[in-house]
N, C-alpha and C positions, 0 to 999 in steps of 0.2 A: 505495499499500498505504501501512497505515496504520502509525503507530510503532511500536515497539517494539526487537527483536531481527533485524541485518541478513538480509535474507531469502536469499542465500548460505547460513546460517547453520543454517537450517529445514529440516526434511524434510516438505514439508507433505501426503507422502504418508499419513505417519503421523499429523500431526496430524491430517485429516479423518479418518481409522481410530478414531482418539482421539474426536474430536466425535461421529463417529456410535456411537460405544461408549457415550458418558456419554449421549448422547439416546435409545437404545437401552432403555438400565437407567432411563428417568426415564419415558419412556413406559409403560415395565413399572410404574414405582412410580405414576403416576397413574392405571394400573389396577387395581393393587391397592389402592388405599389408593377408589375409585370402590367398586368390589365388597363392601368391606371396610364400610365408610360404611354402605350402601346395605342391606346385609344387617341391622348393628346397628339402625336405623332402624327394621327389622321388633320389632311388638312380643312374638314370640315367640322371640326368641333372648337369651341369655346372654353370647357373646362380646361384646370392646369391642376398641376402635379400644390398646387398651393396649398389646398382643403385638406391633401393629408402627408401636411410638412413635418408635422409631430409624430411620423411614423420612419422618420430619416435621422431621431435625434440619439436611439440605442444600439450598441455595437454588439452586443451578447457577451461582456466580457466577463459578466458573473457568472453564467452557464460552462463557459469555459476554464474556471475555477474548479466548479462540482464535476466536470469532469473526466479532473485529477483524480477520482475513484471511480476511474468506469470498470475497474476490474470486481470489486467489490457491488457496483450497482448490476455487474451480470455483462456491459456491454465489453465485446471485445477490442481489441487494441485496433483492428482497421476501420471496426464502425464507430470507437472514438475517434478517430481521423479523418473519416468521412464528415460527422457530425463536426470536429471542427473547423474543417476547411469551409463547411458551406458557411460557418459564421463569418470567417473572415473574407470570403468574397462578399457577401455580403455587407459586409463592413465594408467596404471598398465601396460597393454598389450605394450603399447611403450616402457616403461623401461625395461619388461623384455627381450626384442626383440633387446635391444642395443646391447650385449655381442653377437651376431649374425649378425651384420651389420658392424665388422669393418677390414673387406677386403674382394677384389673383388674373391683374390682364392678362387676355389673349396673347397667345405666342403669334412672334412675327414670323413669315416667311425664314429668314434670317436663321431663326430659332430650330425653325423642324427635324435640322438635318441631323442636331445634338442630340434632338428628341429620340429620332431613329436610330442613331447609334443606341442608345442606351437600351431601346426597345430591345434587339437585335441581343445586348448583352444582359438583361434583366430574362430574356426568351430561354439564354442558357443556363442562367442562374437557377430556374424553375426546374430546368432538366435535372439539376446538380441536386438540387432539394428532393426532386424523386427520387434519386437514388437514394438518399439518406432519409428516406421514409421506406424503402424498401429494405434497405437495410435494418430499419430499428423496429418496423411491424412485427417479424415474428417474435423479435425476443419481447416488445411490449406485450403481444398476446398472450405468451407462457407467460409472464410475470407478473403481469397487471391486468392484462383481461379487457374485457368493454365494463364501461362506455370507454374506454382509453385508445382502443382498436377502431371502434363505430368513428370517431375525428379522427383517425388516420387514414379512415377510409374514404370519407368525403372529403381532404386536404388531397390525398388524391386525385380523386375525380377536378378538383379545383385547379390545380398545379398542372394535370391536365391541360382542360380548359386554357389556363393563362400562358403557358407554351404555343398555343395556338393561337393566342393576340388576344381570347378572354374576348370578343366582340358579344357573343350571345349574353355575358353576366353585366356588360356595363350598357347605361341608356343614355341618351342624347345630353343630361345633366349632369351627367359623370359619377349617377349612382351606381355600385357595384352590389349582382345580390351574391351576399355571401354566406356560407351557411353557419346555424349558430353550434358552438362549441359547447360540448356538456363536461367538461372538463377543468375548472380555473382553479388555479390557485387561489385561497384565503389570501387577502390582502387589507390592511388595516386602512380604514377609510379615517380620513380629514376634513374635519368641517368645513364649511364655507358659507358664505352670500354672494355667490356671482350671479349676474345676471346675463338668460339667454334666452333662444329662443326654439322651441318644439315645431317640426313639421311633421304631421301625420297624412298621409296621402297628401292631398291640396291645400290641405289646413294646415293653416304656423298659428301660434300662440305664444304669449312672453310667461317667461317661469324663471325659477330660481334655483340654484346646485348648492344644494343644502350640505352635502359631503360627498368630498372627492376619493374613488380607490381606482389601482389599474384598472381593473375589471369593471366598475361599474360607478352610477352617478345617484345619489337621493335629488329627487327635484320638486320642486313645490307650483301648483300651478293651477289654476283655475279652468282648466281645458280637461275633459274626465278621456282618459284611455285605457281599453279590456286587457287582459292581459294576457301576453303574448303576442300584442300588439306591435308591428315595427315603426320605428319612428326616427329621426334624426335630429341628435341637437347641434343647435345653428349656436357657436359662440361670437363673441365680441369682436374676434381677430376675424372671423371670415370661416375659421374652421366647422367641417359637417360630421359629426361623430354619427355615425351607424350605432344603432342601441334597440335593444327589446323590452318591453315592458314584463318585467317580473312580480312584480309588488302593485298594486294601486290601493290604496287608502285615502279617501277621501281625495283632498288635493296634493296629497302627495306620493310619489311617486318611486317605485326601486327600478331601474334599470341596469340591464349587462350590457357593455359595451361587446360589437363584434370584431373590433379591433384592441388591445389593450395600451391601456398611456404607458411610455417607456417612466420612468422612475425619475427625471429630470424635466417633466411633461410642465410646461407653465401654470397647469391650472393647480398643481402643489401649491406652486411659490403664491400664485393671489389667493388661497386658500389659508397659507400661513400668515402671509398678511393682513388677513383678517382675523387670526386667531386671537 
């Protein structure tokens, strides 16, 4: 075993669950960026990567530390290498995309070639991600079982679609049809008082974010929403967060995010400034 905490102090099943959940989120983020970038590269689209720029903040460093315990987690060395290689490549692509996610303004003709090149690289990344998933799935099935394997199968379909451009999953506004993952790491919530808007279909309403975690938000709004309904949280900076209603009690909604927030997302800073 590699250096670190004594083995007797580590819950390796929980650590494996954490690694699998983080990998699943990262695979979904890679597919999302691939589909969006491919859509942005089309000459007739007006949406940009700006609304997804929070996905460019995280680079997987914490999970690479967890992978030091690969042997104890039941992950062969070649599988660990594939996962680390994916995180490394994804980090490079995130950094390369940042200059293309600085403004909500429609891309110019001069910017389209850079988008096209980025789309090609991200399509290759989805192929790499699919190879990682194929290597991990039988291990997850043996050690964790369903619903972890169910999530991985949904992600395999998403990655195949993303590798083919993902045209069937993105609409004219840049909204992507993402599968809801059932397994999410429990994350602490930060209290907040952040104004936003929510969109349910063609209806928008004002709302307030009362608490924030990486995987979800607590909202206060006068607009009702049914359990399991899909909505979009529209932030003051223009970002749009796809979410699903998990709890509805009077004026309060609890929603899970389709894609997790990175640890350094501006929402956490905004919450801290109000605490």
